[in-house]
mmCIF file as gemmi writes it, N, C-alpha and C atoms, coordinates in Angstrom:
data_model
loop_
_atom_site.group_PDB
_atom_site.id
_atom_site.type_symbol
_atom_site.label_atom_id
_atom_site.label_alt_id
_atom_site.label_comp_id
_atom_site.label_asym_id
_atom_site.label_entity_id
_atom_site.label_seq_id
_atom_site.pdbx_PDB_ins_code
_atom_site.Cartn_x
_atom_site.Cartn_y
_atom_site.Cartn_z
_atom_site.occupancy
_atom_site.B_iso_or_equiv
_atom_site.pdbx_formal_charge
_atom_site.auth_seq_id
_atom_site.auth_asym_id
_atom_site.pdbx_PDB_model_num
ATOM 1 N N . MET Axp A 1 ? 8.281 -74.116 37.219 1 0 ? 1 A 1
ATOM 2 C CA . MET Axp A 1 ? 8.011 -72.673 37.512 1 0 ? 1 A 1
ATOM 3 C C . MET Axp A 1 ? 8.879 -71.892 36.55 1 0 ? 1 A 1
ATOM 4 N N . SER Axp A 2 ? 8.35 -71.155 35.835 1 0 ? 2 A 1
ATOM 5 C CA . SER Axp A 2 ? 9.146 -69.786 35.088 1 0 ? 2 A 1
ATOM 6 C C . SER Axp A 2 ? 9.357 -68.546 35.61 1 0 ? 2 A 1
ATOM 7 N N . THR Axp A 3 ? 10.19 -68.028 35.365 1 0 ? 3 A 1
ATOM 8 C CA . THR Axp A 3 ? 10.614 -66.639 35.828 1 0 ? 3 A 1
ATOM 9 C C . THR Axp A 3 ? 10.664 -65.633 34.887 1 0 ? 3 A 1
ATOM 10 N N . TYR Axp A 4 ? 9.722 -64.506 35.021 1 0 ? 4 A 1
ATOM 11 C CA . TYR Axp A 4 ? 9.82 -63.533 33.822 1 0 ? 4 A 1
ATOM 12 C C . TYR Axp A 4 ? 10.642 -62.303 34.319 1 0 ? 4 A 1
ATOM 13 N N . THR Axp A 5 ? 11.663 -62.014 33.348 1 0 ? 5 A 1
ATOM 14 C CA . THR Axp A 5 ? 12.28 -60.84 33.495 1 0 ? 5 A 1
ATOM 15 C C . THR Axp A 5 ? 11.836 -59.945 32.931 1 0 ? 5 A 1
ATOM 16 N N . HIS Axp A 6 ? 12.258 -58.442 33.177 1 0 ? 6 A 1
ATOM 17 C CA . HIS Axp A 6 ? 12.038 -57.458 32.366 1 0 ? 6 A 1
ATOM 18 C C . HIS Axp A 6 ? 12.136 -57.499 31.116 1 0 ? 6 A 1
ATOM 19 N N . GLU Axp A 7 ? 13.362 -58.015 30.674 1 0 ? 7 A 1
ATOM 20 C CA . GLU Axp A 7 ? 13.577 -58.017 29.125 1 0 ? 7 A 1
ATOM 21 C C . GLU Axp A 7 ? 12.742 -58.859 28.545 1 0 ? 7 A 1
ATOM 22 N N . SER Axp A 8 ? 12.523 -60.033 29.081 1 0 ? 8 A 1
ATOM 23 C CA . SER Axp A 8 ? 11.676 -61.186 28.396 1 0 ? 8 A 1
ATOM 24 C C . SER Axp A 8 ? 10.046 -60.732 28.027 1 0 ? 8 A 1
ATOM 25 N N . MET Axp A 9 ? 9.902 -59.389 28.894 1 0 ? 9 A 1
ATOM 26 C CA . MET Axp A 9 ? 8.261 -59.101 28.71 1 0 ? 9 A 1
ATOM 27 C C . MET Axp A 9 ? 8.282 -57.923 27.714 1 0 ? 9 A 1
ATOM 28 N N . ILE Axp A 10 ? 9.385 -57.461 27.195 1 0 ? 10 A 1
ATOM 29 C CA . ILE Axp A 10 ? 9.158 -56.176 26.353 1 0 ? 10 A 1
ATOM 30 C C . ILE Axp A 10 ? 9.227 -56.69 24.866 1 0 ? 10 A 1
ATOM 31 N N . ASN Axp A 11 ? 8.189 -56.358 24.05 1 0 ? 11 A 1
ATOM 32 C CA . ASN Axp A 11 ? 7.806 -56.578 22.839 1 0 ? 11 A 1
ATOM 33 C C . ASN Axp A 11 ? 8.866 -56.05 21.994 1 0 ? 11 A 1
ATOM 34 N N . HIS Axp A 12 ? 9.45 -57.083 21.182 1 0 ? 12 A 1
ATOM 35 C CA . HIS Axp A 12 ? 10.529 -56.491 20.371 1 0 ? 12 A 1
ATOM 36 C C . HIS Axp A 12 ? 10.351 -56.438 18.914 1 0 ? 12 A 1
ATOM 37 N N . HIS Axp A 13 ? 8.951 -56.471 18.493 1 0 ? 13 A 1
ATOM 38 C CA . HIS Axp A 13 ? 8.31 -56.497 17.039 1 0 ? 13 A 1
ATOM 39 C C . HIS Axp A 13 ? 8.191 -54.786 16.703 1 0 ? 13 A 1
ATOM 40 N N . GLU Axp A 14 ? 8.488 -54.809 15.557 1 0 ? 14 A 1
ATOM 41 C CA . GLU Axp A 14 ? 8.309 -53.421 14.849 1 0 ? 14 A 1
ATOM 42 C C . GLU Axp A 14 ? 6.718 -53.174 14.915 1 0 ? 14 A 1
ATOM 43 N N . PRO Axp A 15 ? 6.477 -51.822 14.909 1 0 ? 15 A 1
ATOM 44 C CA . PRO Axp A 15 ? 5.327 -51.394 15.181 1 0 ? 15 A 1
ATOM 45 C C . PRO Axp A 15 ? 4.199 -51.835 13.949 1 0 ? 15 A 1
ATOM 46 N N . GLY Axp A 16 ? 3.098 -52.202 14.159 1 0 ? 16 A 1
ATOM 47 C CA . GLY Axp A 16 ? 2.2 -52.925 13.356 1 0 ? 16 A 1
ATOM 48 C C . GLY Axp A 16 ? 1.787 -51.909 12.361 1 0 ? 16 A 1
ATOM 49 N N . LEU Axp A 17 ? 0.854 -52.336 11.347 1 0 ? 17 A 1
ATOM 50 C CA . LEU Axp A 17 ? 0.165 -51.515 10.418 1 0 ? 17 A 1
ATOM 51 C C . LEU Axp A 17 ? -0.958 -50.695 10.954 1 0 ? 17 A 1
ATOM 52 N N . LEU Axp A 18 ? -1.572 -50.982 11.907 1 0 ? 18 A 1
ATOM 53 C CA . LEU Axp A 18 ? -2.416 -50.188 12.764 1 0 ? 18 A 1
ATOM 54 C C . LEU Axp A 18 ? -1.749 -48.958 13.298 1 0 ? 18 A 1
ATOM 55 N N . ALA Axp A 19 ? -0.704 -49.125 14.081 1 0 ? 19 A 1
ATOM 56 C CA . ALA Axp A 19 ? 0.163 -48.328 14.789 1 0 ? 19 A 1
ATOM 57 C C . ALA Axp A 19 ? 0.858 -47.225 13.618 1 0 ? 19 A 1
ATOM 58 N N . GLN Axp A 20 ? 1.204 -47.866 12.739 1 0 ? 20 A 1
ATOM 59 C CA . GLN Axp A 20 ? 1.644 -46.945 11.463 1 0 ? 20 A 1
ATOM 60 C C . GLN Axp A 20 ? 0.752 -45.876 11.012 1 0 ? 20 A 1
ATOM 61 N N . LEU Axp A 21 ? -0.719 -46.415 10.848 1 0 ? 21 A 1
ATOM 62 C CA . LEU Axp A 21 ? -1.68 -45.603 10.454 1 0 ? 21 A 1
ATOM 63 C C . LEU Axp A 21 ? -2.327 -44.672 11.201 1 0 ? 21 A 1
ATOM 64 N N . ALA Axp A 22 ? -2.177 -45.041 12.462 1 0 ? 22 A 1
ATOM 65 C CA . ALA Axp A 22 ? -2.541 -44.073 13.653 1 0 ? 22 A 1
ATOM 66 C C . ALA Axp A 22 ? -1.53 -42.921 13.593 1 0 ? 22 A 1
ATOM 67 N N . GLU Axp A 23 ? -0.311 -43.342 13.493 1 0 ? 23 A 1
ATOM 68 C CA . GLU Axp A 23 ? 0.878 -42.279 13.422 1 0 ? 23 A 1
ATOM 69 C C . GLU Axp A 23 ? 0.464 -41.387 12.296 1 0 ? 23 A 1
ATOM 70 N N . THR Axp A 24 ? 0.48 -41.663 11.175 1 0 ? 24 A 1
ATOM 71 C CA . THR Axp A 24 ? 0.273 -41.146 10.054 1 0 ? 24 A 1
ATOM 72 C C . THR Axp A 24 ? -0.875 -40.11 10.162 1 0 ? 24 A 1
ATOM 73 N N . LEU Axp A 25 ? -2.125 -40.668 10.452 1 0 ? 25 A 1
ATOM 74 C CA . LEU Axp A 25 ? -3.316 -39.881 10.833 1 0 ? 25 A 1
ATOM 75 C C . LEU Axp A 25 ? -2.91 -38.721 11.903 1 0 ? 25 A 1
ATOM 76 N N . HIS Axp A 26 ? -2.378 -38.966 12.777 1 0 ? 26 A 1
ATOM 77 C CA . HIS Axp A 26 ? -1.706 -38.002 13.856 1 0 ? 26 A 1
ATOM 78 C C . HIS Axp A 26 ? -1.06 -36.93 13.05 1 0 ? 26 A 1
ATOM 79 N N . VAL Axp A 27 ? 0.003 -37.223 12.433 1 0 ? 27 A 1
ATOM 80 C CA . VAL Axp A 27 ? 0.793 -36.224 11.74 1 0 ? 27 A 1
ATOM 81 C C . VAL Axp A 27 ? -0.022 -35.503 10.666 1 0 ? 27 A 1
ATOM 82 N N . TRP Axp A 28 ? -0.933 -36.11 10.019 1 0 ? 28 A 1
ATOM 83 C CA . TRP Axp A 28 ? -1.78 -35.215 9.096 1 0 ? 28 A 1
ATOM 84 C C . TRP Axp A 28 ? -2.579 -34.173 9.911 1 0 ? 28 A 1
ATOM 85 N N . ARG Axp A 29 ? -3.199 -34.711 10.859 1 0 ? 29 A 1
ATOM 86 C CA . ARG Axp A 29 ? -4.111 -33.807 11.531 1 0 ? 29 A 1
ATOM 87 C C . ARG Axp A 29 ? -3.244 -32.554 12.153 1 0 ? 29 A 1
ATOM 88 N N . GLN Axp A 30 ? -1.982 -32.906 12.675 1 0 ? 30 A 1
ATOM 89 C CA . GLN Axp A 30 ? -1.158 -31.861 13.212 1 0 ? 30 A 1
ATOM 90 C C . GLN Axp A 30 ? -0.922 -30.807 12.256 1 0 ? 30 A 1
ATOM 91 N N . ARG Axp A 31 ? -0.539 -31.384 10.69 1 0 ? 31 A 1
ATOM 92 C CA . ARG Axp A 31 ? -0.048 -30.367 10.002 1 0 ? 31 A 1
ATOM 93 C C . ARG Axp A 31 ? -1.121 -29.639 9.551 1 0 ? 31 A 1
ATOM 94 N N . TYR Axp A 32 ? -2.541 -29.977 9.434 1 0 ? 32 A 1
ATOM 95 C CA . TYR Axp A 32 ? -3.819 -29.454 9.264 1 0 ? 32 A 1
ATOM 96 C C . TYR Axp A 32 ? -3.805 -28.391 10.273 1 0 ? 32 A 1
ATOM 97 N N . ARG Axp A 33 ? -3.883 -28.639 11.407 1 0 ? 33 A 1
ATOM 98 C CA . ARG Axp A 33 ? -4.336 -27.627 12.52 1 0 ? 33 A 1
ATOM 99 C C . ARG Axp A 33 ? -2.814 -26.448 12.289 1 0 ? 33 A 1
ATOM 100 N N . SER Axp A 34 ? -1.817 -26.823 12.346 1 0 ? 34 A 1
ATOM 101 C CA . SER Axp A 34 ? -0.829 -25.827 12.201 1 0 ? 34 A 1
ATOM 102 C C . SER Axp A 34 ? -0.84 -24.804 10.965 1 0 ? 34 A 1
ATOM 103 N N . ARG Axp A 35 ? -1.102 -25.44 10.051 1 0 ? 35 A 1
ATOM 104 C CA . ARG Axp A 35 ? -1.337 -24.592 8.852 1 0 ? 35 A 1
ATOM 105 C C . ARG Axp A 35 ? -2.355 -23.573 8.949 1 0 ? 35 A 1
ATOM 106 N N . ARG Axp A 36 ? -3.43 -24.114 9.424 1 0 ? 36 A 1
ATOM 107 C CA . ARG Axp A 36 ? -4.698 -23.106 9.524 1 0 ? 36 A 1
ATOM 108 C C . ARG Axp A 36 ? -4.277 -22.078 10.676 1 0 ? 36 A 1
ATOM 109 N N . GLU Axp A 37 ? -3.567 -22.692 11.868 1 0 ? 37 A 1
ATOM 110 C CA . GLU Axp A 37 ? -3.543 -21.62 12.711 1 0 ? 37 A 1
ATOM 111 C C . GLU Axp A 37 ? -2.349 -20.487 12.377 1 0 ? 37 A 1
ATOM 112 N N . LEU Axp A 38 ? -1.372 -20.958 11.564 1 0 ? 38 A 1
ATOM 113 C CA . LEU Axp A 38 ? -0.422 -19.995 10.976 1 0 ? 38 A 1
ATOM 114 C C . LEU Axp A 38 ? -1.12 -19.048 9.783 1 0 ? 38 A 1
ATOM 115 N N . ALA Axp A 39 ? -2.06 -19.557 9.276 1 0 ? 39 A 1
ATOM 116 C CA . ALA Axp A 39 ? -2.784 -18.647 8.283 1 0 ? 39 A 1
ATOM 117 C C . ALA Axp A 39 ? -3.596 -17.625 9.135 1 0 ? 39 A 1
ATOM 118 N N . SER Axp A 40 ? -3.901 -17.676 10.481 1 0 ? 40 A 1
ATOM 119 C CA . SER Axp A 40 ? -4.69 -16.545 11.3 1 0 ? 40 A 1
ATOM 120 C C . SER Axp A 40 ? -3.796 -15.69 11.969 1 0 ? 40 A 1
ATOM 121 N N . TRP Axp A 41 ? -2.489 -16.022 11.82 1 0 ? 41 A 1
ATOM 122 C CA . TRP Axp A 41 ? -1.792 -15.132 12.46 1 0 ? 41 A 1
ATOM 123 C C . TRP Axp A 41 ? -1.699 -13.467 11.869 1 0 ? 41 A 1
ATOM 124 N N . SER Axp A 42 ? -1.591 -12.542 12.562 1 0 ? 42 A 1
ATOM 125 C CA . SER Axp A 42 ? -1.481 -11.142 12.307 1 0 ? 42 A 1
ATOM 126 C C . SER Axp A 42 ? -0.072 -10.805 11.493 1 0 ? 42 A 1
ATOM 127 N N . GLU Axp A 43 ? -0.025 -9.709 10.815 1 0 ? 43 A 1
ATOM 128 C CA . GLU Axp A 43 ? 1.062 -9.218 10.11 1 0 ? 43 A 1
ATOM 129 C C . GLU Axp A 43 ? 2.088 -9.279 10.875 1 0 ? 43 A 1
ATOM 130 N N . ARG Axp A 44 ? 2.005 -8.71 12.24 1 0 ? 44 A 1
ATOM 131 C CA . ARG Axp A 44 ? 2.788 -8.424 13.347 1 0 ? 44 A 1
ATOM 132 C C . ARG Axp A 44 ? 3.51 -9.583 13.806 1 0 ? 44 A 1
ATOM 133 N N . GLU Axp A 45 ? 2.792 -10.515 14.009 1 0 ? 45 A 1
ATOM 134 C CA . GLU Axp A 45 ? 3.338 -11.982 14.645 1 0 ? 45 A 1
ATOM 135 C C . GLU Axp A 45 ? 4.005 -12.518 13.468 1 0 ? 45 A 1
ATOM 136 N N . LEU Axp A 46 ? 3.531 -12.675 12.108 1 0 ? 46 A 1
ATOM 137 C CA . LEU Axp A 46 ? 4.42 -13.105 11.09 1 0 ? 46 A 1
ATOM 138 C C . LEU Axp A 46 ? 5.741 -12.13 10.892 1 0 ? 46 A 1
ATOM 139 N N . HIS Axp A 47 ? 5.892 -11.001 11.128 1 0 ? 47 A 1
ATOM 140 C CA . HIS Axp A 47 ? 6.843 -10.211 11.102 1 0 ? 47 A 1
ATOM 141 C C . HIS Axp A 47 ? 7.98 -10.422 12.181 1 0 ? 47 A 1
ATOM 142 N N . ASP Axp A 48 ? 7.229 -10.828 13.447 1 0 ? 48 A 1
ATOM 143 C CA . ASP Axp A 48 ? 8.244 -11.304 14.354 1 0 ? 48 A 1
ATOM 144 C C . ASP Axp A 48 ? 9.075 -12.603 14.293 1 0 ? 48 A 1
ATOM 145 N N . ILE Axp A 49 ? 8.385 -13.494 13.31 1 0 ? 49 A 1
ATOM 146 C CA . ILE Axp A 49 ? 9.109 -14.624 13.344 1 0 ? 49 A 1
ATOM 147 C C . ILE Axp A 49 ? 9.835 -14.78 11.809 1 0 ? 49 A 1
ATOM 148 N N . GLY Axp A 50 ? 9.664 -13.604 11.172 1 0 ? 50 A 1
ATOM 149 C CA . GLY Axp A 50 ? 10.474 -13.286 10.133 1 0 ? 50 A 1
ATOM 150 C C . GLY Axp A 50 ? 9.851 -14.238 8.705 1 0 ? 50 A 1
ATOM 151 N N . ILE Axp A 51 ? 8.458 -14.413 8.596 1 0 ? 51 A 1
ATOM 152 C CA . ILE Axp A 51 ? 8.03 -15.088 7.349 1 0 ? 51 A 1
ATOM 153 C C . ILE Axp A 51 ? 6.836 -13.972 6.833 1 0 ? 51 A 1
ATOM 154 N N . SER Axp A 52 ? 6.722 -13.96 5.515 1 0 ? 52 A 1
ATOM 155 C CA . SER Axp A 52 ? 5.906 -13.157 4.838 1 0 ? 52 A 1
ATOM 156 C C . SER Axp A 52 ? 4.366 -13.831 4.757 1 0 ? 52 A 1
ATOM 157 N N . TRP Axp A 53 ? 3.595 -12.981 4.12 1 0 ? 53 A 1
ATOM 158 C CA . TRP Axp A 53 ? 2.203 -13.554 3.873 1 0 ? 53 A 1
ATOM 159 C C . TRP Axp A 53 ? 2.385 -14.564 2.524 1 0 ? 53 A 1
ATOM 160 N N . SER Axp A 54 ? 3.005 -14.173 1.78 1 0 ? 54 A 1
ATOM 161 C CA . SER Axp A 54 ? 3.373 -15.244 0.773 1 0 ? 54 A 1
ATOM 162 C C . SER Axp A 54 ? 3.841 -16.43 1.064 1 0 ? 54 A 1
ATOM 163 N N . ASP Axp A 55 ? 4.711 -16.547 2.125 1 0 ? 55 A 1
ATOM 164 C CA . ASP Axp A 55 ? 5.237 -17.856 2.685 1 0 ? 55 A 1
ATOM 165 C C . ASP Axp A 55 ? 3.929 -18.564 3.431 1 0 ? 55 A 1
ATOM 166 N N . VAL Axp A 56 ? 3.212 -17.828 4.17 1 0 ? 56 A 1
ATOM 167 C CA . VAL Axp A 56 ? 2.07 -18.632 4.608 1 0 ? 56 A 1
ATOM 168 C C . VAL Axp A 56 ? 1.06 -18.929 3.683 1 0 ? 56 A 1
ATOM 169 N N . ALA Axp A 57 ? 0.693 -18.36 2.568 1 0 ? 57 A 1
ATOM 170 C CA . ALA Axp A 57 ? -0.237 -18.683 1.424 1 0 ? 57 A 1
ATOM 171 C C . ALA Axp A 57 ? 0.22 -20.128 1.051 1 0 ? 57 A 1
ATOM 172 N N . TYR Axp A 58 ? 1.599 -20.081 0.856 1 0 ? 58 A 1
ATOM 173 C CA . TYR Axp A 58 ? 2.296 -21.275 0.098 1 0 ? 58 A 1
ATOM 174 C C . TYR Axp A 58 ? 2.168 -22.597 1.13 1 0 ? 58 A 1
ATOM 175 N N . GLU Axp A 59 ? 2.313 -22.199 2.25 1 0 ? 59 A 1
ATOM 176 C CA . GLU Axp A 59 ? 2.341 -23.225 3.35 1 0 ? 59 A 1
ATOM 177 C C . GLU Axp A 59 ? 0.775 -23.82 3.535 1 0 ? 59 A 1
ATOM 178 N N . ALA Axp A 60 ? -0.071 -22.862 3.65 1 0 ? 60 A 1
ATOM 179 C CA . ALA Axp A 60 ? -1.623 -22.942 3.919 1 0 ? 60 A 1
ATOM 180 C C . ALA Axp A 60 ? -2.076 -23.575 2.722 1 0 ? 60 A 1
ATOM 181 N N . GLU Axp A 61 ? -1.788 -23.471 1.692 1 0 ? 61 A 1
ATOM 182 C CA . GLU Axp A 61 ? -2.298 -24.034 0.274 1 0 ? 61 A 1
ATOM 183 C C . GLU Axp A 61 ? -1.865 -25.679 0.19 1 0 ? 61 A 1
ATOM 184 N N . LYS Axp A 62 ? -1.02 -25.979 0.961 1 0 ? 62 A 1
ATOM 185 C CA . LYS Axp A 62 ? -0.504 -27.312 0.903 1 0 ? 62 A 1
ATOM 186 C C . LYS Axp A 62 ? -1.292 -28.312 1.249 1 0 ? 62 A 1
ATOM 187 N N . PRO Axp A 63 ? -1.638 -29.275 0.646 1 0 ? 63 A 1
ATOM 188 C CA . PRO Axp A 63 ? -2.614 -30.201 1.39 1 0 ? 63 A 1
ATOM 189 C C . PRO Axp A 63 ? -2.057 -30.845 2.556 1 0 ? 63 A 1
ATOM 190 N N . PHE Axp A 64 ? -2.744 -31.293 3.327 1 0 ? 64 A 1
ATOM 191 C CA . PHE Axp A 64 ? -2.231 -32.027 4.598 1 0 ? 64 A 1
ATOM 192 C C . PHE Axp A 64 ? -1.34 -33.199 4.499 1 0 ? 64 A 1
ATOM 193 N N . TRP Axp A 65 ? -1.485 -33.711 3.665 1 0 ? 65 A 1
ATOM 194 C CA . TRP Axp A 65 ? -0.526 -35.159 3.421 1 0 ? 65 A 1
ATOM 195 C C . TRP Axp A 65 ? 0.876 -34.738 2.992 1 0 ? 65 A 1
ATOM 196 N N . ARG Axp A 66 ? 1.106 -33.481 2.475 1 0 ? 66 A 1
ATOM 197 C CA . ARG Axp A 66 ? 2.421 -33.012 1.86 1 0 ? 66 A 1
ATOM 198 C C . ARG Axp A 66 ? 3.198 -32.444 3.226 1 0 ? 66 A 1
ATOM 199 N N . ALA Axp A 67 ? 4.445 -32.795 3.223 1 0 ? 67 A 1
ATOM 200 C CA . ALA Axp A 67 ? 5.25 -32.211 4.546 1 0 ? 67 A 1
ATOM 201 C C . ALA Axp A 67 ? 5.659 -30.78 3.889 1 0 ? 67 A 1
């Protein structure tokens, strides 16, 4: 009879290709959404966080795959 311990049941392998791809797609979607939301902020909101419209334009024009 074998006994399973908590340590023996943990997967010690690195994330697989599918997990890495899923994470990349998640990051890309998050960047896209964040940039679109930032582009919709008012002048007052941008002033409150200390960025200009030119900063927003620069960020919003970047493709989602660029950090």
